N, C-alpha and C positions, 0 to 999 in steps of 0.2 A: 720529710718533718724540714717542718719553717720555720727561717733563728726568726732570734728575737729581734727584734725594736732595739737594741745599745747592743749585738752582733751587725747589726748589717749599718747602720750611723758611725758604728768605729773603725770600720772595716774607710765606708766610702769618705768619712771625713781625713783617711790616712793616703790616703789612692791618688799620685801625683795628675795633678791638672797641668804640668806644661806641655806648646804644643797644640797641633789641634786635629791628634788622634784620639778616637772614640770608639778604639779597642777596648777598655777595662767596659763597653754598657755592654759586649756579647754576651747575648742570653735573659739579659740583665732591659734591652727598652730597643726600639728601632720606630726610626724613620723611614717613612716613604722616603726615595730618591727620585727625583724633575725626571720628565721621560729625557729632556733631553740630549743627557747626557755631557755636563758641560768641561769635567779631564780631560775627555777624546776631542771636545768639541778643539779648548783648549788648544793639546797637543798638537791635530790639524794650525791651527794658526801658530805656536810659534816655534814649528818646522819650516815658515815660510817665511819668516817675519827676515834682522835684520841688525835688530837691536830692540834687547825688547824687555818694559819692565810691568816685575810685577807686587804689588800695591798690597800693604800687608799681609805678610804674605804667612804668617802667622808661628808655626811652627816648621816651613815648608813642604809642609806631607804632600797636601793635593799638589805643586809643583814638580817636584820632585821624581809624581809620575808621568808629568815630557819624556816621552822617550828622546830626543832633539831639541838641543837652543839653541838659536839664533848664535853670531861669534858673540854677540851680546848680551849678556843676561842680566839683568842683576834684577833684583825681591829688595827690598825697605817693609820696618819693622820697629815694634817702637814696646815693647812690653818684653825684658831686656832677658826674661827667659825665655822665652820663643826668638831674641836673637843668637844665646845659643844657641838655643837646637837645632835652627836653621843650619844657622853655622856650620855644624860639624854633618850637617848631612848635605845642602847643596855644596860647599866648596870644592866639594870633590868632586863638580862635577861639573865644574868654573863659575859657577855662579857667584857674583857678589851680592853681601849681604848690609846692609845700608841697615844700618839702626837709626831714624831718627821719627819725628813727632808725626802724630798724625795730622798735628792741626799743619795749614799749606806756612809760610810758601814749600816744595818738594825738592829733594837737593840737585837737583842738575837742568842746565843748563835750555830755557829753548831747545824743541824741532828736535830732539836727543831721541825718542826714541818714533819709532816704526806702528812702536803694539806696546800696548798698557795692559795687562791683566790683573783679575781683579776676584778674589771670593769670600764676600762679605764680608765688605767696606764697614764699617764703623759710617760713618760716612763718605759719601764720594765728593772727594773736590772739583768738580764739573769744572775754574776755574784752570784750573794744576793742573790737574787730567789736561787738555786742550791745547795748555799754551807747550808742554815738556810735550804730542806730537808730532811729527810730524809734517806738513799736506799730507793728508792723504795717506794716514794715520788712520790706525787703529782703538778705541779700546770696542775690550770683551771680560764682562763680566756676571758676578748672579751674586745678585744682591737676595737680601733675608728684605721679606717679604713685609704688608703689617698686616700687624692680630697676629706677630707671627709666634706660639705664647702664652697667650694672652690666658685662656684657661691655668696654665701653672703658674703664673708671675698672680693673680690675679683673687687667686688659692692661698696665697703668705698676703697679700699687696689692699685685697680688696678693690673696685671696680676701677680701672684705669681708659678709660673715652679717650682719652686722651694719647694713649701711650697703641691704643690701636689704630687707632688713623696714622698712626707713621712712614716712612716710609713709602709713602701712597705713588705708583709703580709711575701717575699720572705728573704727577711734581717733580720725579727723578727724569723723565722725560724735557715737560718741558724744561728745569731749570737747566739740562745737558747737552739742546737747541737757547736754550741764550744765555751760556760757555762758546756757542759756537760751532755745535756738533748735529753733526746730521744723523737722526737716526735712523738704523738699517734694519735693524731687527727688533721684540718685544715678546714674550714670553714668559705667559704668568702659569704657577701651582698653587693646589690646594692642596696639602698633603696631612699624611691624618702619621703621629705622632703613639708612642704605646713606653708606658712604665709598667716593669712586670713588680718591683719591688720599691724601698723606701728610699733605702740603696743608691739607684737612678736616678732617682730626683736630689740627690742631693750631692751630686757626681756630677748633675748636666751642670746642675745651680753653682755648681764653682767651676765652673770651665765659665759657663755659655754668657759669665758674671751682668750683663747687661738686663737680662730679665727678670731675676730679684735685685738693684744693687746695691743691697746694703746688708744683703744672703750671712748669712754666717747660723748653721748650729745649735746653739748656741740662745739664739734670742729667734726662733723659728721653732724650743722642742716640743715646742709644747702644739703650733700646727702639722712636721712634722712626724708625733706619734699620729693626732688626727687622722696623719695619712695613708701613718701607713697600716692600724685596723682600716682603715676602709679600703685597698687595694687588700688586705689581707683577705676580705668580704667578696670585690669586686673580680678583683682579683688583675687590675689590669685599672692607670687612672689615661688617661685620652684624654690629649692636648693636641692641637695645631699647628706648621708651619705653610706658612706661602712662601716664595720664592718669584726671582727676576732675572729672568734673564733678558739683558738688553748688550746689543752691539753699536758702537756709534762712531760714525767718521770726523776726522777733522776735512775738511773743503780742502783739494787744495785749490 
């Protein structure tokens, strides 16, 4: 028996959204994973590094998957609830978590790290990445690509043509090169996402706040109710995300 709109809304509105754990969506939403396996590749690079920085680590869940850290391992995060979550998760493994604004500069001396990683940074600060990397050091990251969840965003906001053009990999590559980095590898993927009830949509929008920046249940209740009825009829709401894997190196 299907659950009512109000039940789904109430449950999703009360769910905790700290950190970067999406297990609440198990059985309620799915998203294809990129084919390259970012966590595995990140772990391989961390195991070979001597000093590494993970930028915008969220709740530390992705970084914590690494089996081995270098002798110096630092992570930054700006959102206070995530700083708390990351500290609890990573400090027992010797990782220093630094509360830092997403705006430059990074709070580290130049040439401090031979590896900088990031999974889904809001905006890559190429000049700062290049500054804190040692000569020969590597930036390895998975970025959110253009048009990610545009169908979901436009369901609530209407056409967002300019937003669909953001995070263009070609533009990011050009900016990385302008900062003095050499591109080693670039891979791209388009991935299918499915939402099986309106509660899953609410949870996602509360957690991934840049999708619909002004999202609030009460503000969009009518659209949410329409979406609930649509999912009840179709069985699913389908959107797509894109991802870009970027590896860049600072020349020696």
